[in-house]
C-alpha positions as a Markdown table, in Angstrom:
| # | Residue | x | y | z |
|---|---|---|---|---|
| 1 | Unk | -0.2 | -0.3 | 0.2 |
| 2 | Unk | 1.2 | 3.4 | -1.2 |
| 3 | Unk | 1.5 | 6.4 | 1.2 |
| 4 | Unk | -1.2 | 8.3 | -1.0 |
| 5 | Unk | -3.4 | 5.2 | -0.8 |
| 6 | Unk | -2.9 | 5.1 | 3.6 |
| 7 | Unk | -4.2 | 8.2 | 3.7 |
| 8 | Unk | -7.7 | 7.7 | 3.2 |
| 9 | Unk | -8.2 | 4.9 | 5.5 |
| 10 | Unk | -6.2 | 6.7 | 8.0 |
| 11 | Unk | -7.9 | 9.3 | 8.1 |
| 12 | Unk | -11.3 | 7.8 | 8.3 |
| 13 | Unk | -9.7 | 6.1 | 11.6 |
| 14 | Unk | -9.0 | 9.2 | 13.0 |
| 15 | Unk | -11.9 | 10.8 | 12.0 |
| 16 | Unk | -13.7 | 8.4 | 14.0 |
| 17 | Unk | -11.6 | 8.0 | 16.9 |
| 18 | Unk | -11.9 | 11.9 | 17.5 |
| 19 | Unk | -15.2 | 12.2 | 19.0 |
| 20 | Unk | -14.5 | 9.4 | 21.2 |
| 21 | Unk | -11.4 | 10.6 | 22.6 |
| 22 | Unk | -13.2 | 13.7 | 22.8 |
| 23 | Unk | -16.3 | 12.7 | 24.9 |
| 24 | Unk | -13.5 | 10.3 | 27.3 |
| 25 | Unk | -11.8 | 13.6 | 27.9 |
| 26 | Unk | -15.0 | 15.8 | 29.1 |
| 27 | Unk | -16.1 | 12.8 | 31.1 |
| 28 | Unk | -13.0 | 12.8 | 33.8 |
| 29 | Unk | -10.8 | 11.8 | 31.2 |
| 30 | Unk | -8.4 | 14.6 | 32.6 |
| 31 | Unk | -6.1 | 16.6 | 30.2 |
| 32 | Unk | -3.9 | 14.2 | 29.0 |
| 33 | Unk | -6.9 | 12.8 | 26.8 |
| 34 | Unk | -8.1 | 16.1 | 25.7 |
| 35 | Unk | -4.5 | 17.0 | 24.5 |
| 36 | Unk | -4.6 | 13.1 | 22.8 |
| 37 | Unk | -7.7 | 13.9 | 21.2 |
| 38 | Unk | -6.5 | 17.5 | 19.9 |
| 39 | Unk | -3.4 | 15.7 | 18.6 |
| 40 | Unk | -5.3 | 13.0 | 17.1 |
| 41 | Unk | -7.3 | 16.3 | 15.1 |
| 42 | Unk | -3.7 | 17.6 | 14.2 |
| 43 | Unk | -2.5 | 14.1 | 12.8 |
| 44 | Unk | -5.7 | 14.6 | 10.8 |
| 45 | Unk | -5.2 | 17.9 | 8.8 |
| 46 | Unk | -1.4 | 16.9 | 8.4 |
| 47 | Unk | -2.0 | 13.3 | 6.9 |
| 48 | Unk | -0.8 | 13.8 | 3.9 |
| 49 | Unk | 2.7 | 16.2 | 4.8 |
| 50 | Unk | 3.6 | 13.1 | 7.2 |
| 51 | Unk | 3.0 | 10.2 | 5.0 |
| 52 | Unk | 5.3 | 12.3 | 2.2 |
| 53 | Unk | 7.7 | 12.6 | 4.7 |
| 54 | Unk | 8.2 | 16.5 | 4.5 |
| 55 | Unk | 9.9 | 17.9 | 7.0 |
| 56 | Unk | 8.3 | 21.2 | 7.5 |
| 57 | Unk | 5.2 | 19.1 | 8.3 |
| 58 | Unk | 7.0 | 17.2 | 10.5 |
| 59 | Unk | 8.4 | 19.7 | 12.8 |
| 60 | Unk | 5.5 | 21.6 | 12.8 |
| 61 | Unk | 3.5 | 18.4 | 14.1 |
| 62 | Unk | 6.2 | 18.0 | 17.0 |
| 63 | Unk | 6.0 | 21.3 | 18.0 |
| 64 | Unk | 2.3 | 21.4 | 18.4 |
| 65 | Unk | 2.8 | 17.6 | 20.2 |
| 66 | Unk | 5.5 | 19.1 | 22.8 |
| 67 | Unk | 2.4 | 22.2 | 23.2 |
| 68 | Unk | -0.2 | 20.1 | 23.7 |
| 69 | Unk | 2.2 | 18.1 | 26.3 |
| 70 | Unk | 2.7 | 21.1 | 27.9 |
| 71 | Unk | -1.3 | 21.8 | 28.2 |
| 72 | Unk | -2.2 | 18.5 | 29.3 |
| 73 | Unk | -1.1 | 19.9 | 32.6 |
| 74 | Unk | -3.3 | 22.6 | 32.7 |
| 75 | Unk | -7.0 | 23.6 | 32.3 |
| 76 | Unk | -6.0 | 24.7 | 28.8 |
| 77 | Unk | -6.4 | 21.5 | 26.9 |
| 78 | Unk | -9.9 | 21.2 | 28.0 |
| 79 | Unk | -11.0 | 24.6 | 27.3 |
| 80 | Unk | -9.3 | 23.6 | 23.7 |
| 81 | Unk | -11.8 | 21.3 | 22.8 |
| 82 | Unk | -14.9 | 23.6 | 22.8 |
| 83 | Unk | -13.9 | 25.1 | 19.9 |
| 84 | Unk | -13.2 | 22.2 | 17.3 |
| 85 | Unk | -17.0 | 20.9 | 16.8 |
| 86 | Unk | -17.8 | 24.8 | 16.6 |
| 87 | Unk | -14.9 | 25.7 | 13.7 |
| 88 | Unk | -15.4 | 22.4 | 11.9 |
| 89 | Unk | -19.2 | 23.3 | 11.1 |
| 90 | Unk | -18.6 | 26.7 | 10.8 |
| 91 | Unk | -16.3 | 26.1 | 8.1 |
| 92 | Unk | -17.7 | 23.1 | 6.3 |
| 93 | Unk | -21.2 | 25.4 | 6.3 |
| 94 | Unk | -19.1 | 28.4 | 4.6 |
| 95 | Unk | -17.6 | 25.9 | 2.2 |
| 96 | Unk | -21.3 | 24.9 | 1.0 |
| 97 | Unk | -22.6 | 28.4 | 1.1 |
| 98 | Unk | -19.2 | 29.7 | -1.3 |
| 99 | Unk | -20.1 | 27.3 | -3.6 |
| 100 | Unk | -23.5 | 29.2 | -4.6 |
| 101 | Unk | -21.9 | 32.2 | -5.4 |
| 102 | Unk | -21.1 | 32.1 | -9.7 |
| 103 | Unk | -19.1 | 31.4 | -11.0 |
| 104 | Unk | -18.7 | 28.5 | -8.6 |
| 105 | Unk | -20.8 | 25.3 | -9.2 |
| 106 | Unk | -22.3 | 24.3 | -5.7 |
| 107 | Unk | -20.7 | 21.4 | -3.8 |
| 108 | Unk | -23.4 | 19.1 | -4.0 |
| 109 | Unk | -24.5 | 20.1 | -7.5 |
| 110 | Unk | -20.7 | 18.9 | -8.6 |
| 111 | Unk | -21.0 | 15.8 | -6.5 |
| 112 | Unk | -24.1 | 14.5 | -7.9 |
| 113 | Unk | -22.4 | 15.4 | -11.7 |
| 114 | Unk | -19.2 | 13.8 | -10.8 |
| 115 | Unk | -21.6 | 10.5 | -9.6 |
| 116 | Unk | -23.8 | 10.9 | -13.0 |
| 117 | Unk | -20.5 | 11.2 | -15.4 |
| 118 | Unk | -21.1 | 14.7 | -16.6 |
| 119 | Unk | -20.8 | 18.1 | -16.2 |
| 120 | Unk | -22.8 | 19.8 | -13.7 |
| 121 | Unk | -24.6 | 21.8 | -16.6 |
| 122 | Unk | -25.4 | 18.8 | -18.1 |
| 123 | Unk | -27.7 | 17.7 | -15.4 |
| 124 | Unk | -31.3 | 17.7 | -16.0 |
| 125 | Unk | -33.1 | 21.2 | -14.9 |
| 126 | Unk | -34.7 | 19.9 | -11.9 |
| 127 | Unk | -31.7 | 17.7 | -10.5 |
| 128 | Unk | -29.7 | 21.0 | -11.1 |
| 129 | Unk | -32.2 | 23.1 | -9.2 |
| 130 | Unk | -32.5 | 20.3 | -6.2 |
| 131 | Unk | -28.8 | 20.3 | -5.8 |
| 132 | Unk | -28.6 | 23.7 | -5.6 |
| 133 | Unk | -31.1 | 23.7 | -3.1 |
| 134 | Unk | -29.9 | 20.9 | -1.1 |
| 135 | Unk | -26.3 | 23.0 | -0.9 |
| 136 | Unk | -27.8 | 26.0 | 0.6 |
| 137 | Unk | -29.9 | 23.8 | 3.1 |
| 138 | Unk | -26.2 | 22.2 | 4.2 |
| 139 | Unk | -24.9 | 25.5 | 4.4 |
| 140 | Unk | -27.7 | 26.6 | 6.5 |
| 141 | Unk | -28.1 | 23.4 | 8.9 |
| 142 | Unk | -23.7 | 23.2 | 9.6 |
| 143 | Unk | -23.7 | 27.1 | 10.2 |
| 144 | Unk | -26.7 | 26.5 | 12.9 |
| 145 | Unk | -24.8 | 23.2 | 14.6 |
| 146 | Unk | -22.1 | 25.4 | 14.5 |
| 147 | Unk | -23.9 | 28.6 | 16.3 |
| 148 | Unk | -25.4 | 25.8 | 18.9 |
| 149 | Unk | -22.0 | 24.0 | 19.6 |
| 150 | Unk | -20.9 | 28.0 | 20.1 |
| 151 | Unk | -23.6 | 28.4 | 22.6 |
| 152 | Unk | -23.6 | 25.5 | 24.4 |
| 153 | Unk | -19.4 | 25.9 | 24.9 |
| 154 | Unk | -20.0 | 28.8 | 26.3 |
| 155 | Unk | -22.3 | 28.3 | 28.9 |
| 156 | Unk | -21.1 | 24.6 | 29.9 |
| 157 | Unk | -19.6 | 23.8 | 33.2 |
| 158 | Unk | -17.1 | 23.7 | 34.8 |
| 159 | Unk | -14.6 | 24.3 | 31.4 |
| 160 | Unk | -17.0 | 25.9 | 29.4 |
| 161 | Unk | -16.0 | 29.9 | 28.4 |
| 162 | Unk | -17.4 | 31.9 | 30.6 |
| 163 | Unk | -17.3 | 30.3 | 33.5 |
| 164 | Unk | -13.1 | 29.7 | 32.7 |
| 165 | Unk | -13.3 | 33.3 | 32.5 |
| 166 | Unk | -14.8 | 34.0 | 36.3 |
| 167 | Unk | -18.4 | 34.6 | 35.2 |
| 168 | Unk | -20.6 | 31.6 | 35.5 |
| 169 | Unk | -23.9 | 31.6 | 33.4 |
| 170 | Unk | -27.1 | 32.5 | 34.5 |
| 171 | Unk | -28.1 | 29.1 | 33.2 |
| 172 | Unk | -25.8 | 26.3 | 32.3 |
| 173 | Unk | -24.9 | 22.9 | 31.3 |
| 174 | Unk | -23.2 | 20.5 | 32.7 |
| 175 | Unk | -19.6 | 19.6 | 30.7 |
| 176 | Unk | -21.3 | 15.8 | 29.9 |
| 177 | Unk | -24.8 | 17.2 | 28.3 |
| 178 | Unk | -22.3 | 19.3 | 26.3 |
| 179 | Unk | -20.0 | 16.6 | 25.1 |
| 180 | Unk | -23.4 | 14.5 | 24.2 |
| 181 | Unk | -24.1 | 16.9 | 21.9 |
| 182 | Unk | -20.7 | 18.6 | 20.9 |
| 183 | Unk | -19.0 | 14.9 | 20.1 |
| 184 | Unk | -21.9 | 12.6 | 19.9 |
| 185 | Unk | -25.3 | 14.1 | 18.5 |
| 186 | Unk | -23.8 | 16.4 | 16.6 |
| 187 | Unk | -22.5 | 14.0 | 14.2 |
| 188 | Unk | -25.7 | 12.0 | 14.3 |
| 189 | Unk | -28.0 | 14.6 | 12.9 |
| 190 | Unk | -25.8 | 15.2 | 10.1 |
| 191 | Unk | -25.9 | 11.4 | 9.3 |
| 192 | Unk | -29.5 | 11.5 | 9.4 |
| 193 | Unk | -29.8 | 14.4 | 7.6 |
| 194 | Unk | -27.8 | 12.4 | 4.8 |
| 195 | Unk | -29.8 | 9.7 | 5.2 |
| 196 | Unk | -32.6 | 11.1 | 5.0 |
| 197 | Unk | -31.9 | 13.1 | 2.1 |
| 198 | Unk | -31.1 | 10.5 | 0.0 |
| 199 | Unk | -34.6 | 8.6 | 0.9 |
| 200 | Unk | -36.3 | 12.2 | -0.6 |
| 201 | Unk | -33.8 | 11.8 | -3.6 |
| 202 | Unk | -34.9 | 8.5 | -4.2 |
| 203 | Unk | -38.6 | 9.3 | -4.5 |
| 204 | Unk | -38.1 | 12.5 | -6.7 |
| 205 | Unk | -35.6 | 11.5 | -8.8 |
| 206 | Unk | -36.3 | 7.6 | -10.4 |
| 207 | Unk | -33.1 | 7.8 | -12.8 |
| 208 | Unk | -29.9 | 7.0 | -10.9 |
| 209 | Unk | -27.0 | 5.8 | -11.6 |
| 210 | Unk | -26.9 | 3.7 | -8.3 |
| 211 | Unk | -29.3 | 1.1 | -7.4 |
| 212 | Unk | -29.3 | 1.1 | -3.3 |
| 213 | Unk | -27.8 | 2.9 | -0.4 |
| 214 | Unk | -24.8 | 1.0 | 0.2 |
| 215 | Unk | -23.9 | 1.1 | -4.1 |
| 216 | Unk | -24.5 | 4.8 | -3.5 |
| 217 | Unk | -22.1 | 5.2 | -1.0 |
| 218 | Unk | -19.2 | 2.8 | -2.9 |
| 219 | Unk | -20.1 | 5.3 | -5.8 |
| 220 | Unk | -18.9 | 8.1 | -3.1 |
| 221 | Unk | -16.0 | 6.4 | -2.3 |
| 222 | Unk | -14.8 | 5.5 | -5.5 |
| 223 | Unk | -15.2 | 9.4 | -6.7 |
| 224 | Unk | -11.5 | 9.2 | -5.0 |
| 225 | Unk | -9.1 | 11.2 | -2.5 |
| 226 | Unk | -8.5 | 13.9 | -5.9 |
| 227 | Unk | -11.8 | 14.8 | -6.1 |
| 228 | Unk | -12.7 | 15.4 | -2.5 |
| 229 | Unk | -9.6 | 17.4 | -2.5 |
| 230 | Unk | -10.2 | 19.4 | -5.4 |
| 231 | Unk | -14.0 | 20.0 | -4.1 |
| 232 | Unk | -12.6 | 21.9 | -1.3 |
| 233 | Unk | -9.8 | 23.6 | -3.2 |
């Protein structure tokens, strides 16, 4: 297996591990578990450069690892865990929304066109309009999740933003409640919307390249890492 072919499964494992580690850290896992969860995110982002043995990437990752090791001994590591659910959803929502502006093609329009093995403009007009509206829906949902995660991170105790700044919120939730939403339910909402949308599209558009949901997932995977990198470039 080449380094590039190892990148996708490694990213998948890191993506699965992060919410589990973050949830553990929020359930009295301590600063070291929080640092490990954050290290997981760093490796997730830098995996291509690490596998390509790029010295600058290795140096940066090692420097961040040392910083996390120091932060693990302080409340900072737990505080840093508040940011990824908000920032990641905001980033994705921004990308979905950004793609709706001309001359770009909407992200989901490009994905569906690739699955149909055609240019976005060659899609049937009803499907083209549907994919643009669906892209807007995903942008709205992701940005809403970012706002909810930000609000919950602000009022969580004892490691929420207000509590750490010495201003106990008038209305508070526990750290465990924040973690259940940010590290678990958050992904359930995204996965549920993905599955529900597929069922809706099955009813609206009879002519589809896939034969079922699992064939749909297989075709999505077959688009390849390069397609997904280009999609978000």
